[in-house]
C-alpha positions as MATLAB code, in Angstrom:
seq = 'MTPLLFLLCGAVDAPPAGLWDATVVVNKVEIPFRMEIAARGAKTSGAFFNGEERVGSSSGQFVKSALTLQFDYYASRLEASWNGSEWTGTYFRPNNVQYPFKAKRFVPAAASSETVPQIAGLWDIAVESARGEKAWRLIVRQSGTAVTGAVLRIDGDTGELSGSYRDGKFVLSHFSGARPSLFEVVPQSDGSIEVIQNKQSAYKAVRVDAARQKGLPEPTDPSRHTSVKDPTERFRFQGVDLKGATVTNEDVRFAGKVILLSVGGSWCVNCHDEAPFLVELDRAYRAKGLRVVLLSFEEADQLKDPMRLRAFIKKYGITYTSLLGGQEEQVHERLPQAVNLNTWPATFFIGRDGRVRGVHAGFAGPATGEEHVRLKAEVRHTVEKLLMETVSASGASVR';
ca = [
     127.132   51.787  154.744;
     131.069   52.181  155.268;
     132.608   55.980  155.471;
     134.810   55.072  152.576;
     131.501   54.021  150.611;
     129.730   56.997  151.829;
     132.313   58.674  150.402;
     132.000   57.997  146.776;
     128.203   57.300  146.611;
     127.949   60.969  147.846;
     130.768   62.113  144.721;
     128.644   60.464  142.025;
     127.108   63.641  140.906;
     129.438   65.234  142.136;
     131.003   68.000  139.127;
     134.139   68.415  138.348;
     134.311   72.301  139.695;
     136.553   75.516  139.441;
     137.752   77.622  135.692;
     137.080   76.935  132.633;
     138.805   77.613  129.613;
     135.984   77.756  127.078;
     134.465   78.962  123.465;
     131.085   78.797  122.006;
     130.309   78.410  118.111;
     128.713   81.384  116.551;
     128.164   81.726  113.161;
     130.668   79.561  112.525;
     133.063   81.323  114.717;
     134.607   80.300  117.571;
     134.689   82.571  120.255;
     136.713   81.967  123.695;
     135.816   82.999  127.216;
     135.788   81.991  130.891;
     133.187   80.487  133.101;
     133.088   78.262  136.574;
     131.650   75.741  137.915;
     129.985   74.776  140.990;
     129.227   72.375  143.590;
     128.144   72.373  146.907;
     126.353   68.876  148.379;
     124.027   68.257  145.959;
     123.002   72.067  144.407;
     125.090   72.645  141.038;
     126.243   76.162  139.123;
     127.147   77.341  136.538;
     128.659   81.678  135.752;
     129.712   83.042  132.830;
     131.887   86.358  133.366;
     131.734   89.540  132.373;
     134.517   91.481  134.084;
     134.275   91.282  137.759;
     130.462   90.271  137.236;
     129.633   86.416  137.378;
     126.787   85.479  135.433;
     125.017   82.877  137.835;
     122.832   80.357  136.290;
     119.147   79.846  138.512;
     119.432   76.087  139.076;
     121.703   73.547  137.463;
     122.115   69.497  137.830;
     124.627   67.200  136.986;
     122.876   63.574  136.663;
     125.172   60.419  135.464;
     127.845   63.539  133.711;
     125.227   65.286  132.420;
     125.062   68.562  133.334;
     122.093   71.327  133.032;
     122.791   75.176  133.922;
     119.425   76.773  133.129;
     119.579   80.758  132.431;
     115.824   81.806  133.512;
     117.078   85.780  132.700;
     117.999   84.911  129.683;
     115.297   82.255  128.794;
     118.308   79.720  128.081;
     120.279   77.188  129.575;
     123.464   75.132  128.708;
     123.618   71.092  128.464;
     126.916   69.275  128.593;
     128.249   66.187  129.264;
     131.498   65.203  130.657;
     134.641   62.317  129.324;
     136.626   62.478  131.848;
     138.807   65.473  130.798;
     136.735   68.033  128.578;
     132.654   69.265  128.199;
     131.256   69.051  124.507;
     127.436   69.990  124.651;
     125.091   73.175  123.216;
     124.124   76.356  124.944;
     120.046   77.339  124.061;
     118.500   80.251  123.054;
     115.183   81.536  122.703;
     113.701   80.915  119.324;
     115.360   77.815  119.024;
     119.335   79.281  119.234;
     121.575   76.574  119.314;
     125.378   76.818  119.691;
     127.181   74.184  120.297;
     129.878   74.494  123.259;
     133.512   73.079  124.863;
     135.453   73.401  127.757;
     138.752   72.408  129.067;
     140.474   72.992  132.236;
     141.605   76.215  132.911;
     145.299   76.727  132.079;
     147.174   80.060  132.933;
     148.578   81.521  129.403;
     152.366   81.367  128.985;
     154.444   84.420  129.121;
     155.537   85.725  125.488;
     159.000   86.991  124.409;
     157.544   89.162  121.724;
     157.285   92.314  121.585;
     154.026   94.289  122.839;
     152.551   97.072  121.182;
     150.943   99.444  123.973;
     147.146  100.238  122.491;
     145.736  101.190  125.510;
     143.235  104.079  125.674;
     140.227  105.842  123.833;
     139.532  104.530  119.820;
     137.251  106.092  117.462;
     136.053  102.860  115.063;
     134.906  104.443  111.159;
     131.557  102.466  110.704;
     128.462  102.978  109.077;
     125.736  101.354  111.190;
     121.733  101.071  110.625;
     121.630  103.143  113.388;
     123.398  106.393  111.137;
     126.194  105.928  113.153;
     129.750  106.997  111.966;
     131.980  106.341  114.592;
     131.834  103.701  117.681;
     134.636  104.396  120.685;
     137.225  101.372  121.521;
     138.113  101.433  124.776;
     141.230   99.700  125.735;
     143.117   98.297  129.193;
     146.329   97.122  129.053;
     148.819   95.043  131.193;
     151.506   93.585  129.223;
     150.270   90.805  126.384;
     146.654   90.623  128.538;
     144.055   93.230  127.461;
     140.755   94.094  128.171;
     137.912   96.946  126.845;
     134.879   97.577  125.050;
     133.687   98.955  122.361;
     130.659  101.793  122.539;
     127.999  101.627  120.216;
     124.873  103.844  120.200;
     122.771  101.379  122.126;
     124.927  100.211  124.247;
     128.408   98.484  124.988;
     129.522   94.999  123.720;
     130.205   93.668  127.753;
     133.559   93.274  128.386;
     136.688   91.580  125.693;
     139.259   90.172  127.300;
     142.268   88.859  125.475;
     145.680   88.746  124.695;
     148.537   88.967  121.693;
     149.972   87.220  120.063;
     151.096   86.265  116.032;
     151.070   90.013  115.584;
     147.450   90.395  117.018;
     144.905   91.236  120.302;
     142.313   88.776  120.674;
     139.572   89.795  122.547;
     136.135   88.379  123.089;
     132.834   88.275  124.373;
     130.259   85.733  126.298;
     128.629   86.376  129.485;
     125.339   84.082  127.905;
     124.915   86.474  126.087;
     126.522   89.049  123.758;
     129.192   86.776  122.027;
     131.474   88.436  119.972;
     135.614   87.924  118.647;
     137.576   91.081  118.173;
     141.217   90.863  116.436;
     142.909   93.596  116.544;
     146.376   94.485  114.160;
     148.357   97.516  115.318;
     149.383   99.222  111.786;
     152.597  100.839  111.154;
     150.873  104.481  110.728;
     149.831  104.167  114.448;
     146.165  103.550  113.590;
     144.914   99.595  114.130;
     142.443   97.764  111.816;
     139.425   96.129  114.136;
     138.239   92.820  112.664;
     134.725   91.757  113.922;
     133.619   87.834  114.349;
     135.498   87.042  111.180;
     133.898   89.266  108.700;
     134.035   93.174  109.557;
     136.533   95.111  109.132;
     137.223   98.356  110.790;
     140.239  101.237  110.776;
     140.271  102.835  114.454;
     142.752  105.841  115.386;
     143.512  107.370  118.657;
     140.447  109.664  120.201;
     143.293  112.695  119.892;
     143.821  111.939  116.026;
     140.039  111.038  115.352;
     139.043  115.093  114.530;
     142.091  116.073  112.765;
     141.540  112.479  110.538;
     137.851  113.543  109.419;
     136.309  110.938  112.092;
     133.546  112.902  113.743;
     132.505  111.904  116.753;
     130.432  108.720  118.235;
     126.787  109.999  118.082;
     125.873  111.551  121.659;
     123.179  109.548  123.388;
     121.432  111.973  124.204;
     120.523  113.528  120.756;
     119.912  110.378  119.306;
     116.322  109.944  120.336;
     113.642  112.853  120.982;
     110.050  113.367  120.756;
     107.766  115.191  118.137;
     106.144  117.686  120.278;
     108.071  117.898  123.584;
     105.603  120.822  124.730;
     102.569  117.439  125.108;
     102.565  115.320  127.732;
     103.815  111.659  126.851;
     101.896  109.061  126.232;
     102.913  105.671  127.509;
     100.840  102.624  128.535;
     101.452   98.820  129.379;
      99.802   95.965  131.246;
     101.521   94.443  134.619;
     101.925   90.992  135.434;
      99.083   90.884  136.734;
      96.804   91.624  133.710;
      95.957   95.160  135.161;
      97.007   98.241  131.808;
      98.818  100.896  133.262;
      98.702  104.150  131.508;
     100.629  107.816  132.137;
      97.234  108.768  133.788;
      97.858  106.418  136.815;
      97.153  108.144  139.521;
     100.542  106.718  141.153;
     102.365  108.637  138.386;
     100.258  112.129  139.251;
     102.781  115.062  139.533;
     105.769  113.060  140.305;
     109.164  112.645  137.787;
     109.258  109.604  135.834;
     112.389  107.624  134.277;
     111.055  105.420  131.235;
     112.826  102.852  129.847;
     111.812  101.272  127.247;
     113.279   98.372  127.052;
     113.070   93.794  126.707;
     114.159   91.242  129.304;
     116.644   89.692  125.847;
     118.157   92.804  126.065;
     121.186   92.121  127.583;
     122.129   96.222  127.660;
     118.957   96.418  129.399;
     120.703   93.620  132.099;
     123.403   96.060  132.484;
     120.970   99.217  133.235;
     118.604   97.456  135.529;
     120.836   97.440  138.611;
     120.985  101.633  138.149;
     117.238  101.478  137.539;
     116.716  100.061  140.938;
     119.590  102.235  142.838;
     117.327  105.324  141.598;
     114.315  104.048  142.833;
     115.071  103.481  146.414;
     117.694  106.910  146.449;
     114.780  108.867  144.853;
     111.617  107.237  145.295;
     110.793  109.565  148.286;
     111.819  112.429  146.984;
     109.274  112.130  143.895;
     110.906  109.830  140.622;
     108.874  106.905  140.180;
     110.582  104.694  137.824;
     109.148  102.602  135.371;
     110.130   99.622  132.739;
     108.287   99.192  129.728;
     108.995   95.965  128.387;
     108.490   94.893  124.806;
     108.819   90.958  124.608;
     108.537   88.000  122.078;
     104.877   86.730  121.442;
     105.331   83.577  123.543;
     106.579   85.852  126.739;
     103.615   88.107  126.718;
     101.578   84.828  127.079;
     103.703   84.024  129.968;
     107.147   86.252  130.876;
     108.630   83.619  133.132;
     112.032   85.400  131.652;
     110.621   88.930  132.541;
     109.759   87.571  136.639;
     113.345   85.922  136.262;
     114.433   89.567  135.653;
     112.864   90.815  137.812;
     113.957   88.755  140.488;
     117.474   88.212  139.833;
     117.909   92.339  140.028;
     115.675   93.063  143.108;
     113.190   95.383  141.127;
     110.075   97.119  142.935;
     109.665   99.260  140.893;
     106.528   99.369  138.093;
     107.065   96.887  135.245;
     104.577   97.069  131.959;
     104.481   94.526  129.039;
     104.371   97.162  126.457;
     104.026   94.621  123.138;
     106.639   92.863  121.143;
     109.831   94.527  120.134;
     108.390   96.045  116.378;
     105.255   97.245  117.884;
     107.624   99.531  119.820;
     106.540  102.767  117.198;
     103.095  101.915  117.172;
     102.927  102.247  120.809;
     105.094  105.282  121.555;
     104.005  106.967  118.266;
     105.901  110.982  119.765;
     108.998  108.929  119.372;
     111.655  109.843  117.095;
     114.451  107.756  116.170;
     113.753  105.252  118.845;
     115.995  102.686  117.727;
     117.676  101.491  120.627;
     117.506   99.213  123.502;
     117.439  100.674  125.995;
     116.343  104.199  125.775;
     115.609  105.965  128.939;
     112.930  108.891  128.831;
     113.476  111.971  131.876;
     109.472  113.162  132.308;
     108.656  115.900  134.367;
     105.645  116.491  136.902;
     104.057  118.561  134.055;
     104.719  115.151  132.268;
     106.485  117.190  129.778;
     109.606  114.330  127.853;
     112.913  116.431  128.652;
     115.582  114.484  127.970;
     116.080  111.352  126.072;
     119.289  108.340  126.545;
     120.017  106.733  123.774;
     121.953  103.306  124.626;
     123.127  102.359  128.215;
     126.746  102.655  128.793;
     127.596   99.203  131.749;
     130.490   98.725  133.596;
     132.261   97.417  130.820;
     133.318  100.612  129.455;
     134.805  102.706  132.738;
     134.799  106.167  133.058;
     131.872  106.694  130.454;
     129.682  104.308  132.685;
     130.651  105.880  135.918;
     130.491  109.755  133.891;
     126.534  108.326  132.930;
     125.059  107.587  135.958;
     126.292  110.888  137.609;
     124.997  112.607  134.431;
     121.503  110.896  135.302;
     121.476  111.446  138.924;
     121.890  115.211  137.718;
     119.249  115.066  135.678;
     116.987  113.089  137.821;
     118.040  115.721  141.002;
     117.308  118.561  138.909;
     113.816  117.520  137.500;
     112.845  116.666  141.243;
     113.648  120.314  142.241;
     110.599  122.191  139.971;
     107.080  122.340  141.095;
     104.204  122.035  139.191;
     102.367  125.086  138.459;
      98.497  125.846  138.531;
      98.077  125.239  134.683;
     100.426  122.315  135.226;
     103.667  123.456  133.728;
     106.651  123.034  135.219;
     108.477  125.967  137.493;
     112.250  126.077  137.960;
];
């Protein structure tokens, strides 16, 4: 085979690589995002972006102009065809959910001559949510026409929203294989902003330093949202490990230990945000008496064969105890001592005496910036404080 013919044959199944301006259509709303496609030899890979985080594919292939990227830890895949100028295809999620997909070569945005309003900072959005919230926190960072940020709710955040100012409004979006969302932010003459979510719901937001004066309450405190019926009782939990063995709070591995119990699921994107931090805590404090436990609630098919949970564990290098708790709708049945347990994740701090000492609803991920840093410091402080306690002969914690 001549060198030229070898090169041509070797390039037959190499996809066009680089950055792409892509869209998915969710509930008739087109959501733009950035993605990357790469090829190394016969291996093809892809990645979505959540801010600086690359959400990479588990595997991929490109054969005869057809691209397939698997994301095992989401139990999803992207199938797309290349026509020489753009990609078209479908992003498949569990339960036969399908998002039409398109992508063209990334082109840097042209400079705008418009006068750009300054919206950087913290805003409170007035809402009436199903979880009883009266306000969400909008975090905005801005550089000229470019903006990034996140909306923080009681269950966690949207992931990093990114976009720019054009035609009198900021358009921010997010898609990292999950959490598809589109937010349009329109500055108002009174200094407030209108926030339109996914072309449907419109909210008013005011700067945090003016929100209380205007009668808008603080966003719900995640440390006070969920509690337990009787904090003097030992907290009971039970699950099945990936080998099929039943594990309860009475297991010898937990005797006299501080337990960080994360109630979540491998389908829960905010649980994906929390997992790297739980791994950090496990490595830092296991030898001092901390036991991190994931109690994962999954769909029926995943309970039979938890492929996504296994991929989740592999992706984050989890070595702490991971248990299947049941299906999502069984969470209250399996944890009857919990009160107002309606966020994913919810993290229970359990002292050496087996009693709940606090519960944190949701998780503020890296996209929330300072809030993420503050939360991690707060959790570390709580863990260290609990680890300093000992258990008396009567079974009570002693500080």
